[in-house]
BALOBA-1460 file (C-alpha; in Angstrom, 3 decimals):
// residues 234
<rec num="1" residu="m" x="0.000" y="0.000" z="0.000"/>
<rec num="2" residu="p" x="0.913" y="3.559" z="0.018"/>
<rec num="3" residu="t" x="0.542" y="3.941" z="3.751"/>
<rec num="4" residu="g" x="-0.697" y="7.471" z="3.386"/>
<rec num="5" residu="d" x="-1.638" y="9.726" z="6.257"/>
<rec num="6" residu="a" x="-1.260" y="7.682" z="9.383"/>
<rec num="7" residu="s" x="-2.223" y="10.554" z="11.611"/>
<rec num="8" residu="a" x="-5.382" y="10.486" z="13.649"/>
<rec num="9" residu="d" x="-5.329" y="14.214" z="14.011"/>
<rec num="10" residu="g" x="-6.558" y="16.019" z="10.969"/>
<rec num="11" residu="p" x="-9.348" y="16.213" z="8.442"/>
<rec num="12" residu="a" x="-9.491" y="13.771" z="5.569"/>
<rec num="13" residu="g" x="-7.642" y="14.743" z="2.467"/>
<rec num="14" residu="a" x="-6.174" y="13.426" z="-0.735"/>
<rec num="15" residu="g" x="-3.212" y="11.101" z="-0.675"/>
<rec num="16" residu="a" x="-3.918" y="9.621" z="2.727"/>
<rec num="17" residu="q" x="-3.692" y="5.904" z="3.313"/>
<rec num="18" residu="v" x="-4.569" y="6.200" z="6.931"/>
<rec num="19" residu="r" x="-7.800" y="7.968" z="7.618"/>
<rec num="20" residu="g" x="-11.390" y="6.982" z="7.659"/>
<rec num="21" residu="s" x="-14.732" y="7.661" z="9.199"/>
<rec num="22" residu="s" x="-17.198" y="5.774" z="11.314"/>
<rec num="23" residu="g" x="-17.931" y="2.316" z="10.019"/>
<rec num="24" residu="s" x="-20.965" y="1.743" z="12.213"/>
<rec num="25" residu="l" x="-24.077" y="3.402" z="13.612"/>
<rec num="26" residu="a" x="-24.557" y="7.151" z="13.384"/>
<rec num="27" residu="g" x="-25.503" y="9.345" z="16.309"/>
<rec num="28" residu="p" x="-23.962" y="11.507" z="19.022"/>
<rec num="29" residu="l" x="-20.603" y="10.383" z="20.355"/>
<rec num="30" residu="d" x="-19.679" y="10.403" z="24.018"/>
<rec num="31" residu="p" x="-16.213" y="12.044" z="24.005"/>
<rec num="32" residu="g" x="-15.308" y="10.138" z="27.161"/>
<rec num="33" residu="l" x="-16.084" y="6.756" z="25.651"/>
<rec num="34" residu="p" x="-13.052" y="4.483" z="26.059"/>
<rec num="35" residu="f" x="-11.530" y="2.601" z="23.163"/>
<rec num="36" residu="e" x="-11.461" y="-1.175" z="23.128"/>
<rec num="37" residu="l" x="-8.539" y="-2.581" z="21.141"/>
<rec num="38" residu="g" x="-8.408" y="-6.142" z="19.896"/>
<rec num="39" residu="s" x="-7.860" y="-8.450" z="16.954"/>
<rec num="40" residu="p" x="-10.412" y="-8.286" z="14.116"/>
<rec num="41" residu="s" x="-12.773" y="-11.086" z="13.133"/>
<rec num="42" residu="p" x="-14.566" y="-11.600" z="9.808"/>
<rec num="43" residu="r" x="-17.557" y="-9.628" z="11.124"/>
<rec num="44" residu="d" x="-15.270" y="-6.575" z="11.064"/>
<rec num="45" residu="g" x="-14.558" y="-6.889" z="7.326"/>
<rec num="46" residu="g" x="-17.601" y="-4.878" z="6.251"/>
<rec num="47" residu="p" x="-17.057" y="-1.973" z="8.684"/>
<rec num="48" residu="m" x="-13.372" y="-1.873" z="7.746"/>
<rec num="49" residu="e" x="-14.210" y="-1.648" z="4.047"/>
<rec num="50" residu="r" x="-16.741" y="1.136" z="4.717"/>
<rec num="51" residu="l" x="-14.310" y="3.052" z="6.933"/>
<rec num="52" residu="a" x="-11.596" y="2.818" z="4.273"/>
<rec num="53" residu="r" x="-14.021" y="3.907" z="1.526"/>
<rec num="54" residu="e" x="-15.439" y="6.831" z="3.498"/>
<rec num="55" residu="s" x="-11.963" y="8.145" z="4.258"/>
<rec num="56" residu="g" x="-11.561" y="9.416" z="0.712"/>
<rec num="57" residu="g" x="-7.834" y="8.766" z="0.878"/>
<rec num="58" residu="l" x="-7.085" y="5.083" z="1.349"/>
<rec num="59" residu="d" x="-6.603" y="2.596" z="-1.455"/>
<rec num="60" residu="v" x="-9.825" y="0.693" z="-0.882"/>
<rec num="61" residu="n" x="-9.680" y="-3.071" z="-1.186"/>
<rec num="62" residu="s" x="-12.725" y="-5.216" z="-1.903"/>
<rec num="63" residu="r" x="-14.878" y="-6.307" z="1.013"/>
<rec num="64" residu="y" x="-13.814" y="-9.868" z="0.234"/>
<rec num="65" residu="a" x="-10.181" y="-8.822" z="0.743"/>
<rec num="66" residu="y" x="-10.974" y="-7.310" z="4.144"/>
<rec num="67" residu="l" x="-12.913" y="-10.431" z="5.146"/>
<rec num="68" residu="l" x="-9.970" y="-12.626" z="4.198"/>
<rec num="69" residu="w" x="-7.582" y="-10.270" z="5.977"/>
<rec num="70" residu="c" x="-9.646" y="-10.531" z="9.174"/>
<rec num="71" residu="r" x="-9.569" y="-14.315" z="8.895"/>
<rec num="72" residu="d" x="-5.952" y="-14.900" z="7.910"/>
<rec num="73" residu="f" x="-4.061" y="-11.917" z="9.381"/>
<rec num="74" residu="a" x="-6.063" y="-11.161" z="12.526"/>
<rec num="75" residu="d" x="-2.996" y="-11.762" z="14.724"/>
<rec num="76" residu="t" x="-1.114" y="-8.956" z="12.976"/>
<rec num="77" residu="s" x="-3.985" y="-6.464" z="12.794"/>
<rec num="78" residu="v" x="-5.985" y="-4.457" z="15.310"/>
<rec num="79" residu="v" x="-9.399" y="-2.795" z="15.446"/>
<rec num="80" residu="a" x="-10.474" y="-0.073" z="17.867"/>
<rec num="81" residu="r" x="-14.084" y="0.173" z="19.006"/>
<rec num="82" residu="a" x="-15.882" y="2.891" z="20.936"/>
<rec num="83" residu="g" x="-19.113" y="1.334" z="22.101"/>
<rec num="84" residu="d" x="-20.862" y="-0.067" z="19.037"/>
<rec num="85" residu="r" x="-18.749" y="1.943" z="16.586"/>
<rec num="86" residu="m" x="-15.570" y="0.999" z="14.787"/>
<rec num="87" residu="a" x="-13.230" y="3.874" z="15.603"/>
<rec num="88" residu="g" x="-10.225" y="2.715" z="13.592"/>
<rec num="89" residu="f" x="-8.086" y="-0.159" z="12.424"/>
<rec num="90" residu="i" x="-4.585" y="-1.151" z="11.413"/>
<rec num="91" residu="t" x="-3.924" y="-4.031" z="9.044"/>
<rec num="92" residu="g" x="-0.495" y="-5.596" z="8.891"/>
<rec num="93" residu="y" x="1.378" y="-8.808" z="8.281"/>
<rec num="94" residu="r" x="4.672" y="-10.475" z="9.129"/>
<rec num="95" residu="r" x="6.878" y="-10.627" z="6.060"/>
<rec num="96" residu="p" x="7.325" y="-14.272" z="4.976"/>
<rec num="97" residu="a" x="11.004" y="-13.699" z="4.158"/>
<rec num="98" residu="a" x="11.577" y="-11.724" z="7.367"/>
<rec num="99" residu="p" x="9.255" y="-12.982" z="10.113"/>
<rec num="100" residu="d" x="10.835" y="-10.603" z="12.626"/>
<rec num="101" residu="t" x="9.312" y="-7.704" z="10.652"/>
<rec num="102" residu="l" x="5.747" y="-6.373" z="10.874"/>
<rec num="103" residu="f" x="4.673" y="-4.530" z="7.729"/>
<rec num="104" residu="v" x="1.898" y="-1.987" z="8.389"/>
<rec num="105" residu="w" x="-0.481" y="-2.019" z="5.423"/>
<rec num="106" residu="q" x="-3.335" y="0.371" z="6.240"/>
<rec num="107" residu="v" x="-4.187" y="2.646" z="9.156"/>
<rec num="108" residu="a" x="-7.624" y="4.236" z="9.435"/>
<rec num="109" residu="v" x="-9.189" y="6.431" z="12.113"/>
<rec num="110" residu="g" x="-12.761" y="7.765" z="12.009"/>
<rec num="111" residu="p" x="-12.887" y="11.576" z="11.891"/>
<rec num="112" residu="e" x="-14.865" y="11.857" z="15.132"/>
<rec num="113" residu="f" x="-12.169" y="9.850" z="16.917"/>
<rec num="114" residu="r" x="-9.177" y="11.943" z="15.863"/>
<rec num="115" residu="r" x="-7.001" y="14.155" z="18.050"/>
<rec num="116" residu="r" x="-7.160" y="11.501" z="20.771"/>
<rec num="117" residu="g" x="-3.945" y="9.640" z="19.915"/>
<rec num="118" residu="l" x="-5.803" y="6.600" z="18.605"/>
<rec num="119" residu="a" x="-3.469" y="5.829" z="15.689"/>
<rec num="120" residu="s" x="-0.509" y="5.861" z="18.058"/>
<rec num="121" residu="r" x="-2.337" y="3.668" z="20.581"/>
<rec num="122" residu="m" x="-3.301" y="1.130" z="17.928"/>
<rec num="123" residu="l" x="0.252" y="0.990" z="16.575"/>
<rec num="124" residu="g" x="1.723" y="0.538" z="20.053"/>
<rec num="125" residu="h" x="-0.857" y="-2.121" z="20.921"/>
<rec num="126" residu="l" x="-0.232" y="-4.089" z="17.733"/>
<rec num="127" residu="a" x="3.552" y="-3.834" z="17.877"/>
<rec num="128" residu="g" x="3.494" y="-4.877" z="21.533"/>
<rec num="129" residu="a" x="1.414" y="-7.954" z="20.716"/>
<rec num="130" residu="v" x="3.649" y="-9.144" z="17.894"/>
<rec num="131" residu="r" x="6.821" y="-8.252" z="19.815"/>
<rec num="132" residu="t" x="6.091" y="-11.193" z="22.118"/>
<rec num="133" residu="r" x="6.207" y="-13.433" z="19.038"/>
<rec num="134" residu="g" x="9.640" y="-12.323" z="17.888"/>
<rec num="135" residu="v" x="8.941" y="-9.173" z="15.868"/>
<rec num="136" residu="r" x="11.799" y="-6.698" z="16.197"/>
<rec num="137" residu="f" x="11.130" y="-4.338" z="13.279"/>
<rec num="138" residu="v" x="8.150" y="-2.363" z="11.963"/>
<rec num="139" residu="e" x="7.935" y="-1.286" z="8.323"/>
<rec num="140" residu="a" x="5.557" y="0.918" z="6.366"/>
<rec num="141" residu="t" x="5.689" y="2.788" z="3.078"/>
<rec num="142" residu="v" x="5.045" y="6.526" z="2.930"/>
<rec num="143" residu="t" x="4.772" y="8.801" z="-0.078"/>
<rec num="144" residu="p" x="7.214" y="11.766" z="-0.084"/>
<rec num="145" residu="g" x="5.826" y="14.810" z="1.677"/>
<rec num="146" residu="n" x="3.323" y="12.907" z="3.802"/>
<rec num="147" residu="k" x="4.438" y="14.398" z="7.097"/>
<rec num="148" residu="a" x="1.506" y="13.101" z="9.163"/>
<rec num="149" residu="s" x="2.535" y="9.489" z="8.622"/>
<rec num="150" residu="l" x="6.188" y="10.345" z="9.162"/>
<rec num="151" residu="q" x="5.046" y="11.988" z="12.383"/>
<rec num="152" residu="l" x="3.225" y="8.866" z="13.531"/>
<rec num="153" residu="f" x="6.036" y="6.436" z="12.720"/>
<rec num="154" residu="g" x="8.758" y="8.845" z="13.838"/>
<rec num="155" residu="s" x="7.026" y="9.320" z="17.187"/>
<rec num="156" residu="f" x="6.698" y="5.558" z="17.544"/>
<rec num="157" residu="a" x="10.425" y="5.113" z="16.919"/>
<rec num="158" residu="e" x="11.264" y="7.849" z="19.446"/>
<rec num="159" residu="a" x="8.950" y="6.326" z="22.072"/>
<rec num="160" residu="n" x="10.667" y="2.969" z="21.671"/>
<rec num="161" residu="g" x="14.176" y="4.426" z="21.777"/>
<rec num="162" residu="t" x="15.150" y="3.141" z="18.352"/>
<rec num="163" residu="g" x="15.963" y="4.475" z="14.897"/>
<rec num="164" residu="m" x="14.056" y="4.801" z="11.646"/>
<rec num="165" residu="a" x="15.781" y="4.117" z="8.321"/>
<rec num="166" residu="s" x="14.379" y="4.892" z="4.887"/>
<rec num="167" residu="d" x="14.896" y="3.755" z="1.318"/>
<rec num="168" residu="v" x="12.835" y="3.766" z="-1.875"/>
<rec num="169" residu="l" x="10.861" y="0.532" z="-2.153"/>
<rec num="170" residu="f" x="8.963" y="1.121" z="-5.408"/>
<rec num="171" residu="s" x="9.696" y="3.850" z="-7.953"/>
<rec num="172" residu="e" x="7.117" y="5.890" z="-9.867"/>
<rec num="173" residu="h" x="7.922" y="3.757" z="-12.914"/>
<rec num="174" residu="e" x="7.246" y="0.536" z="-11.049"/>
<rec num="175" residu="l" x="4.028" y="1.941" z="-9.602"/>
<rec num="176" residu="g" x="2.862" y="3.422" z="-12.909"/>
<rec num="177" residu="s" x="1.916" y="6.554" z="-10.979"/>
<rec num="178" residu="d" x="2.696" y="10.277" z="-10.966"/>
<rec num="179" residu="n" x="2.278" y="10.473" z="-7.195"/>
<rec num="180" residu="g" x="5.918" y="9.788" z="-6.451"/>
<rec num="181" residu="p" x="7.750" y="6.714" z="-5.174"/>
<rec num="182" residu="e" x="6.804" y="4.602" z="-2.187"/>
<rec num="183" residu="v" x="9.495" y="5.097" z="0.452"/>
<rec num="184" residu="l" x="9.978" y="2.256" z="2.909"/>
<rec num="185" residu="y" x="10.480" y="3.281" z="6.533"/>
<rec num="186" residu="r" x="11.982" y="0.625" z="8.787"/>
<rec num="187" residu="i" x="11.842" y="1.077" z="12.558"/>
<rec num="188" residu="g" x="13.962" y="-0.990" z="14.895"/>
<rec num="189" residu="p" x="15.268" y="-3.029" z="16.371"/>
<rec num="190" residu="l" x="12.673" y="-2.790" z="19.123"/>
<rec num="191" residu="p" x="14.572" y="-3.239" z="22.394"/>
<rec num="192" residu="g" x="11.659" y="-4.609" z="24.407"/>
<rec num="193" residu="p" x="7.858" y="-4.537" z="24.534"/>
<rec num="194" residu="a" x="6.682" y="-1.892" z="22.079"/>
<rec num="195" residu="v" x="5.027" y="1.232" z="23.481"/>
<rec num="196" residu="a" x="2.866" y="3.951" z="21.977"/>
<rec num="197" residu="s" x="4.070" y="7.535" z="21.795"/>
<rec num="198" residu="a" x="2.721" y="9.651" z="24.628"/>
<rec num="199" residu="g" x="-0.415" y="11.706" z="24.034"/>
<rec num="200" residu="p" x="-2.314" y="12.637" z="20.886"/>
<rec num="201" residu="l" x="-0.315" y="13.630" z="17.862"/>
<rec num="202" residu="p" x="-0.444" y="17.374" z="17.114"/>
<rec num="203" residu="e" x="-2.765" y="18.521" z="14.363"/>
<rec num="204" residu="r" x="-1.187" y="18.703" z="10.939"/>
<rec num="205" residu="a" x="-1.478" y="21.577" z="8.533"/>
<rec num="206" residu="a" x="-2.007" y="19.611" z="5.338"/>
<rec num="207" residu="a" x="-3.359" y="16.296" z="4.240"/>
<rec num="208" residu="g" x="-1.504" y="13.651" z="2.907"/>
<rec num="209" residu="p" x="1.715" y="8.331" z="4.700"/>
<rec num="210" residu="r" x="3.404" y="14.233" z="6.107"/>
<rec num="211" residu="p" x="6.214" y="18.051" z="10.060"/>
<rec num="212" residu="f" x="7.203" y="15.870" z="12.843"/>
<rec num="213" residu="s" x="6.096" y="17.204" z="16.210"/>
<rec num="214" residu="g" x="8.898" y="18.810" z="18.122"/>
<rec num="215" residu="s" x="12.022" y="20.748" z="17.386"/>
<rec num="216" residu="s" x="13.396" y="18.367" z="14.781"/>
<rec num="217" residu="e" x="12.291" y="15.955" z="12.100"/>
<rec num="218" residu="p" x="12.086" y="12.252" z="12.998"/>
<rec num="219" residu="r" x="15.414" y="10.508" z="13.074"/>
<rec num="220" residu="h" x="15.819" y="8.505" z="9.924"/>
<rec num="221" residu="r" x="18.770" y="7.451" z="7.813"/>
<rec num="222" residu="p" x="19.336" y="5.579" z="4.564"/>
<rec num="223" residu="f" x="19.618" y="1.822" z="4.728"/>
<rec num="224" residu="e" x="23.247" y="0.921" z="5.226"/>
<rec num="225" residu="q" x="25.112" y="-2.114" z="4.055"/>
<rec num="226" residu="g" x="24.614" y="-3.766" z="7.419"/>
<rec num="227" residu="d" x="20.868" y="-3.135" z="7.578"/>
<rec num="228" residu="a" x="19.377" y="-6.596" z="7.263"/>
<rec num="229" residu="r" x="16.109" y="-6.744" z="5.329"/>
<rec num="230" residu="g" x="15.568" y="-10.117" z="6.989"/>
<rec num="231" residu="p" x="16.098" y="-11.268" z="10.592"/>
<rec num="232" residu="a" x="18.853" y="-9.347" z="12.365"/>
<rec num="233" residu="p" x="21.413" y="-11.054" z="14.569"/>
<rec num="234" residu="d" x="20.869" y="-10.779" z="18.306"/>
């Protein structure tokens, strides 16, 4: 995927692979309603497809694809619920050639649930769950200029005391697109149980998997010769 805007903090906009809207019943929302995080089941496939479609920014898969994802990759995905509403989701998978790596495919947060740090909480929850099964790295692709997603993943790397490397994964030619290349961001190694960044992410100025909160940009560096794409030595 193009990961797109992984932020939970701004309005929907073009080029985002990480926003959505409510995938369930309409009606007033209790702002104090807690989020319940857990693995998806096939019954979540429909709400996930609707949330992705209503976002206006994600690459929407078929409902069948989401149903299969909830069946076959539930252990590497997470859904967030607020009462009877789906508030957000993250889909991911462990790379077959590098089972110590979680690749984050899509991140979506309903607009009424933004500015509450939900994307960060979901990412920390998911990474913490797979960390107990040997995952030491998190990967995602982000289009150039998408500072909200860089903010999310950069904050996650900072919170876990590790680095974030980047390299082009697919070029514009390979993608057949004028939207720029897909840049792979690789976070790790995770030193222990993964944690979420503290607090909601600050609101971004523009849409778009786009500045990092704080006095500097997220720490990231090109892949070096010693950066293993597969399992890293202990």
